KOLROVEX-344732 format. One record per residue (C-alpha): x negated, y, z; residue number from 0; chain. Coordinates in steps of 0.02 Angstrom, whole numbers, plus 50000, padded with zeros to 5 digits. Example, Ala and Ser with C-alpha at 12.3 -4.5 7.8 and 13.67 -1.06 7.14 Angstrom:
2
ROLUM  east north    up   k c
ROLUM 49385 49775 50390   0 A
ROLUM 49316 49947 50357   1 A
END
This chain:
361
ROLUM  east north    up   k c
ROLUM 50000 50000 50000   0 A
ROLUM 49932 50170 49950   1 A
ROLUM 49887 50287 50092   2 A
ROLUM 49996 50441 50116   3 A
ROLUM 49898 50598 50075   4 A
ROLUM 49900 50745 50197   5 A
ROLUM 49823 50917 50179   6 A
ROLUM 49768 50984 50349   7 A
ROLUM 49759 51172 50371   8 A
ROLUM 49590 51190 50457   9 A
ROLUM 49554 51352 50547  10 A
ROLUM 49384 51301 50612  11 A
ROLUM 49456 51285 50787  12 A
ROLUM 49466 51132 50897  13 A
ROLUM 49653 51101 50875  14 A
ROLUM 49658 51086 50686  15 A
ROLUM 49492 50992 50687  16 A
ROLUM 49561 50860 50804  17 A
ROLUM 49723 50856 50704  18 A
ROLUM 49622 50804 50551  19 A
ROLUM 49531 50671 50653  20 A
ROLUM 49692 50600 50727  21 A
ROLUM 49775 50586 50557  22 A
ROLUM 49624 50500 50483  23 A
ROLUM 49628 50377 50627  24 A
ROLUM 49813 50347 50592  25 A
ROLUM 49770 50293 50415  26 A
ROLUM 49811 50446 50313  27 A
ROLUM 49710 50505 50164  28 A
ROLUM 49657 50672 50239  29 A
ROLUM 49602 50829 50144  30 A
ROLUM 49542 50981 50241  31 A
ROLUM 49590 51155 50179  32 A
ROLUM 49552 51328 50247  33 A
ROLUM 49667 51466 50189  34 A
ROLUM 49573 51622 50134  35 A
ROLUM 49698 51759 50173  36 A
ROLUM 49614 51923 50219  37 A
ROLUM 49430 51884 50249  38 A
ROLUM 49339 52042 50206  39 A
ROLUM 49280 52079 50382  40 A
ROLUM 49109 52040 50451  41 A
ROLUM 49073 51869 50522  42 A
ROLUM 49011 51952 50681  43 A
ROLUM 49176 52040 50714  44 A
ROLUM 49274 51882 50677  45 A
ROLUM 49170 51774 50794  46 A
ROLUM 49181 51902 50934  47 A
ROLUM 49370 51899 50924  48 A
ROLUM 49391 51712 50902  49 A
ROLUM 49501 51736 50751  50 A
ROLUM 49585 51591 50663  51 A
ROLUM 49562 51638 50481  52 A
ROLUM 49399 51731 50458  53 A
ROLUM 49236 51697 50370  54 A
ROLUM 49162 51604 50517  55 A
ROLUM 49316 51492 50517  56 A
ROLUM 49268 51431 50343  57 A
ROLUM 49093 51385 50401  58 A
ROLUM 49157 51293 50554  59 A
ROLUM 49294 51202 50459  60 A
ROLUM 49175 51147 50322  61 A
ROLUM 49054 51077 50451  62 A
ROLUM 49194 50984 50541  63 A
ROLUM 49258 50910 50377  64 A
ROLUM 49082 50848 50343  65 A
ROLUM 49072 50771 50516  66 A
ROLUM 49239 50684 50489  67 A
ROLUM 49194 50628 50313  68 A
ROLUM 49344 50708 50227  69 A
ROLUM 49350 50817 50070  70 A
ROLUM 49363 51004 50104  71 A
ROLUM 49421 51153 50002  72 A
ROLUM 49452 51339 50025  73 A
ROLUM 49614 51402 49947  74 A
ROLUM 49644 51586 49913  75 A
ROLUM 49810 51651 49978  76 A
ROLUM 49763 51835 49994  77 A
ROLUM 49905 51897 49884  78 A
ROLUM 50038 51798 49978  79 A
ROLUM 49968 51855 50145  80 A
ROLUM 49963 52037 50093  81 A
ROLUM 50142 52035 50029  82 A
ROLUM 50225 51924 50157  83 A
ROLUM 50130 51968 50316  84 A
ROLUM 50031 52130 50310  85 A
ROLUM 50158 52231 50209  86 A
ROLUM 50298 52161 50317  87 A
ROLUM 50201 52207 50475  88 A
ROLUM 50176 52387 50417  89 A
ROLUM 50355 52405 50357  90 A
ROLUM 50429 52345 50521  91 A
ROLUM 50325 52465 50626  92 A
ROLUM 50375 52610 50513  93 A
ROLUM 50557 52565 50549  94 A
ROLUM 50527 52574 50736  95 A
ROLUM 50524 52386 50760  96 A
ROLUM 50391 52272 50835  97 A
ROLUM 50359 52125 50716  98 A
ROLUM 50282 51955 50747  99 A
ROLUM 50167 51929 50597 100 A
ROLUM 50119 51753 50650 101 A
ROLUM 50299 51696 50625 102 A
ROLUM 50302 51772 50450 103 A
ROLUM 50133 51693 50411 104 A
ROLUM 50192 51522 50470 105 A
ROLUM 50348 51524 50362 106 A
ROLUM 50287 51607 50203 107 A
ROLUM 50100 51572 50195 108 A
ROLUM 50046 51425 50304 109 A
ROLUM 50198 51327 50251 110 A
ROLUM 50283 51395 50095 111 A
ROLUM 50126 51436 49995 112 A
ROLUM 50013 51298 50063 113 A
ROLUM 50148 51165 50051 114 A
ROLUM 50186 51206 49869 115 A
ROLUM 50003 51199 49821 116 A
ROLUM 49977 51039 49920 117 A
ROLUM 50125 50952 49838 118 A
ROLUM 50060 51010 49670 119 A
ROLUM 49897 50916 49699 120 A
ROLUM 49988 50757 49750 121 A
ROLUM 49996 50772 49939 122 A
ROLUM 50142 50699 50036 123 A
ROLUM 50122 50810 50189 124 A
ROLUM 50035 50960 50262 125 A
ROLUM 49978 50962 50443 126 A
ROLUM 49922 51091 50570 127 A
ROLUM 49850 51099 50744 128 A
ROLUM 50005 51177 50824 129 A
ROLUM 50063 51120 50995 130 A
ROLUM 50234 51061 50940 131 A
ROLUM 50318 50903 50879 132 A
ROLUM 50437 50865 50735 133 A
ROLUM 50580 50741 50742 134 A
ROLUM 50723 50693 50627 135 A
ROLUM 50880 50695 50732 136 A
ROLUM 51034 50583 50728 137 A
ROLUM 51125 50714 50624 138 A
ROLUM 50991 50696 50490 139 A
ROLUM 50914 50866 50520 140 A
ROLUM 50731 50895 50560 141 A
ROLUM 50689 50997 50714 142 A
ROLUM 50538 51064 50805 143 A
ROLUM 50523 50989 50979 144 A
ROLUM 50427 51059 51127 145 A
ROLUM 50249 50995 51144 146 A
ROLUM 50203 50889 51294 147 A
ROLUM 50119 51040 51372 148 A
ROLUM 50224 51193 51412 149 A
ROLUM 50066 51293 51439 150 A
ROLUM 50018 51288 51254 151 A
ROLUM 50190 51261 51176 152 A
ROLUM 50200 51349 51007 153 A
ROLUM 50378 51307 50954 154 A
ROLUM 50435 51489 50968 155 A
ROLUM 50325 51542 50823 156 A
ROLUM 50387 51398 50714 157 A
ROLUM 50576 51422 50726 158 A
ROLUM 50585 51492 50548 159 A
ROLUM 50526 51336 50456 160 A
ROLUM 50649 51261 50332 161 A
ROLUM 50715 51083 50326 162 A
ROLUM 50613 51051 50168 163 A
ROLUM 50455 51115 50252 164 A
ROLUM 50483 51012 50409 165 A
ROLUM 50513 50853 50309 166 A
ROLUM 50337 50870 50236 167 A
ROLUM 50247 50921 50397 168 A
ROLUM 50146 50826 50528 169 A
ROLUM 50094 50899 50696 170 A
ROLUM 49989 50768 50786 171 A
ROLUM 49922 50887 50919 172 A
ROLUM 50094 50909 50998 173 A
ROLUM 50076 50742 51088 174 A
ROLUM 49925 50803 51188 175 A
ROLUM 49875 50935 51314 176 A
ROLUM 49739 51060 51271 177 A
ROLUM 49618 50975 51390 178 A
ROLUM 49650 50808 51305 179 A
ROLUM 49618 50885 51134 180 A
ROLUM 49452 50958 51193 181 A
ROLUM 49406 50789 51269 182 A
ROLUM 49438 50701 51104 183 A
ROLUM 49330 50830 51014 184 A
ROLUM 49189 50803 51139 185 A
ROLUM 49204 50614 51125 186 A
ROLUM 49180 50619 50937 187 A
ROLUM 49045 50754 50952 188 A
ROLUM 49133 50893 50859 189 A
ROLUM 49031 51052 50878 190 A
ROLUM 49192 51156 50896 191 A
ROLUM 49246 51060 51052 192 A
ROLUM 49224 51212 51165 193 A
ROLUM 49260 51350 51039 194 A
ROLUM 49372 51486 51114 195 A
ROLUM 49553 51496 51059 196 A
ROLUM 49600 51632 50936 197 A
ROLUM 49675 51789 51012 198 A
ROLUM 49783 51934 50953 199 A
ROLUM 49833 51969 50773 200 A
ROLUM 49698 51906 50656 201 A
ROLUM 49697 52055 50537 202 A
ROLUM 49695 52184 50680 203 A
ROLUM 49551 52116 50785 204 A
ROLUM 49532 52276 50886 205 A
ROLUM 49716 52277 50936 206 A
ROLUM 49744 52454 50869 207 A
ROLUM 49902 52423 50767 208 A
ROLUM 49940 52606 50735 209 A
ROLUM 49761 52638 50677 210 A
ROLUM 49771 52489 50559 211 A
ROLUM 49934 52553 50484 212 A
ROLUM 49864 52728 50460 213 A
ROLUM 49708 52659 50376 214 A
ROLUM 49814 52552 50259 215 A
ROLUM 49941 52681 50202 216 A
ROLUM 49870 52851 50250 217 A
ROLUM 49885 52971 50395 218 A
ROLUM 50058 53031 50341 219 A
ROLUM 50140 52887 50436 220 A
ROLUM 50080 52956 50604 221 A
ROLUM 50210 53094 50604 222 A
ROLUM 50229 53178 50772 223 A
ROLUM 50402 53184 50849 224 A
ROLUM 50491 53207 51014 225 A
ROLUM 50496 53103 51171 226 A
ROLUM 50676 53118 51228 227 A
ROLUM 50792 53057 51364 228 A
ROLUM 50944 52953 51316 229 A
ROLUM 51049 53112 51303 230 A
ROLUM 50925 53195 51185 231 A
ROLUM 50835 53306 51312 232 A
ROLUM 50661 53339 51242 233 A
ROLUM 50517 53290 51358 234 A
ROLUM 50366 53318 51246 235 A
ROLUM 50280 53262 51087 236 A
ROLUM 50233 53086 51035 237 A
ROLUM 50094 53033 50913 238 A
ROLUM 50206 52939 50789 239 A
ROLUM 50326 52795 50815 240 A
ROLUM 50201 52663 50757 241 A
ROLUM 50108 52692 50922 242 A
ROLUM 50252 52630 51030 243 A
ROLUM 50355 52477 51073 244 A
ROLUM 50501 52442 51190 245 A
ROLUM 50445 52424 51371 246 A
ROLUM 50282 52520 51346 247 A
ROLUM 50223 52621 51497 248 A
ROLUM 50040 52659 51461 249 A
ROLUM 49981 52792 51341 250 A
ROLUM 50137 52901 51350 251 A
ROLUM 50048 53048 51435 252 A
ROLUM 50208 53113 51513 253 A
ROLUM 50208 53191 51688 254 A
ROLUM 50375 53133 51755 255 A
ROLUM 50327 53105 51937 256 A
ROLUM 50371 52920 51921 257 A
ROLUM 50335 52774 51804 258 A
ROLUM 50433 52789 51641 259 A
ROLUM 50450 52673 51492 260 A
ROLUM 50496 52671 51308 261 A
ROLUM 50677 52611 51303 262 A
ROLUM 50720 52645 51120 263 A
ROLUM 50639 52700 50957 264 A
ROLUM 50745 52803 50836 265 A
ROLUM 50659 52805 50666 266 A
ROLUM 50800 52904 50584 267 A
ROLUM 50763 53054 50697 268 A
ROLUM 50581 53009 50735 269 A
ROLUM 50619 53006 50921 270 A
ROLUM 50550 52893 51058 271 A
ROLUM 50674 52874 51202 272 A
ROLUM 50606 52871 51379 273 A
ROLUM 50691 52796 51531 274 A
ROLUM 50671 52702 51694 275 A
ROLUM 50625 52519 51712 276 A
ROLUM 50806 52471 51748 277 A
ROLUM 50857 52546 51581 278 A
ROLUM 50760 52407 51495 279 A
ROLUM 50874 52270 51562 280 A
ROLUM 51020 52219 51451 281 A
ROLUM 51122 52060 51429 282 A
ROLUM 51174 52068 51247 283 A
ROLUM 51071 52070 51088 284 A
ROLUM 51105 52042 50903 285 A
ROLUM 50993 51953 50777 286 A
ROLUM 50994 51929 50589 287 A
ROLUM 50884 51834 50463 288 A
ROLUM 50948 51675 50546 289 A
ROLUM 50868 51505 50522 290 A
ROLUM 50961 51357 50594 291 A
ROLUM 50857 51204 50633 292 A
ROLUM 50931 51065 50740 293 A
ROLUM 51107 51124 50694 294 A
ROLUM 51169 51176 50521 295 A
ROLUM 51269 51323 50591 296 A
ROLUM 51374 51375 50740 297 A
ROLUM 51560 51349 50713 298 A
ROLUM 51597 51393 50893 299 A
ROLUM 51510 51487 51034 300 A
ROLUM 51379 51377 51115 301 A
ROLUM 51265 51383 51266 302 A
ROLUM 51077 51373 51239 303 A
ROLUM 50915 51426 51321 304 A
ROLUM 50852 51578 51225 305 A
ROLUM 50681 51660 51216 306 A
ROLUM 50655 51842 51164 307 A
ROLUM 50465 51841 51149 308 A
ROLUM 50323 51715 51145 309 A
ROLUM 50281 51731 51330 310 A
ROLUM 50464 51733 51387 311 A
ROLUM 50510 51579 51490 312 A
ROLUM 50683 51574 51413 313 A
ROLUM 50851 51601 51497 314 A
ROLUM 51029 51531 51482 315 A
ROLUM 51131 51620 51350 316 A
ROLUM 51291 51607 51248 317 A
ROLUM 51259 51614 51059 318 A
ROLUM 51398 51663 50940 319 A
ROLUM 51386 51668 50751 320 A
ROLUM 51469 51829 50692 321 A
ROLUM 51446 51799 50506 322 A
ROLUM 51330 51706 50388 323 A
ROLUM 51176 51803 50442 324 A
ROLUM 51217 51880 50610 325 A
ROLUM 51223 51808 50785 326 A
ROLUM 51263 51885 50953 327 A
ROLUM 51168 51822 51105 328 A
ROLUM 51238 51857 51278 329 A
ROLUM 51123 51809 51422 330 A
ROLUM 51192 51756 51590 331 A
ROLUM 51072 51876 51674 332 A
ROLUM 51003 52041 51602 333 A
ROLUM 50836 52021 51514 334 A
ROLUM 50697 52151 51508 335 A
ROLUM 50637 52239 51351 336 A
ROLUM 50728 52147 51213 337 A
ROLUM 50636 52220 51064 338 A
ROLUM 50698 52244 50885 339 A
ROLUM 50583 52152 50764 340 A
ROLUM 50540 52013 50885 341 A
ROLUM 50613 51838 50867 342 A
ROLUM 50761 51772 50965 343 A
ROLUM 50739 51583 50972 344 A
ROLUM 50868 51470 51052 345 A
ROLUM 50841 51292 51112 346 A
ROLUM 50953 51140 51134 347 A
ROLUM 50857 51049 51269 348 A
ROLUM 50682 51016 51200 349 A
ROLUM 50731 51056 51020 350 A
ROLUM 50733 51220 50926 351 A
ROLUM 50915 51246 50876 352 A
ROLUM 50876 51403 50776 353 A
ROLUM 50826 51585 50785 354 A
ROLUM 50828 51754 50705 355 A
ROLUM 50756 51929 50712 356 A
ROLUM 50819 52048 50847 357 A
ROLUM 50899 52200 50766 358 A
ROLUM 50981 52293 50910 359 A
ROLUM 51014 52283 51095 360 A
END
């Protein structure tokens, strides 16, 4: 019987390296691929920031592939990444929203683009080093399932994958803890066994999102406007809405005699609304750009656990489908800083039921 062929997206890190090893051990015909998406920065900067997709990642991934005895290629996806991730990231910030570019990259680049190219060369699957699992449920649908380790669980960032993508995806790392993955890497003498995890957004290694946007599209985007209270009372001048996100306290430079926070961003009037911490807590939020996963849709209101950001622990909520591409999520208890542009992901037990993009609160 011919071996099933799998293309493993190799970032040069320990997780994807061990994923390739595990699949080879399971009898797959494994091909290693690094996605070249924006690598014009210096190797030094990339290594300092532990990024997942830089020039040093190619060197590390190539070495690992050699150690594992698997073929290795670099595929250029710069155009797809620019259009689907970087342009999206800039556009969302200009609209006063706070995007999650990793979610867009997962759906449109790491899966959509890589999967198409992999199938074109005769692969049966693609695989990654994400801490998540995939199962086909009794209803026939594929769903992302929590990894065995809550500490590293990455299901939130994968809610947007389609049924077609999931049916051609393997995630072997989801059955292990991070410590177990590092132990496997040490046991087989992989030189990346103790490489640090990637941090922050790969194409903004210094964390200065507003500076990145201004460099990309010009200084005109940093248009000063007013800090205001909810009722419109002007408090002072802000540096441009791309500098702010819901819940932000630092960097406001307002003397209010007490801690204050960004509670709303109004791109239509170029205003940043300021309020107290308690103003950040709300129960209800709406989301669009819906992707259902373990369920095909929601005919009736249903209770789930919902997460409003990657680090959120999740909370009980009632989800109601308003129309084809709009859901209303009502939490049992008020949640802090629900932020337009971030993902709302809802879970049925261990499985991702679906998710969408927060549009208003």
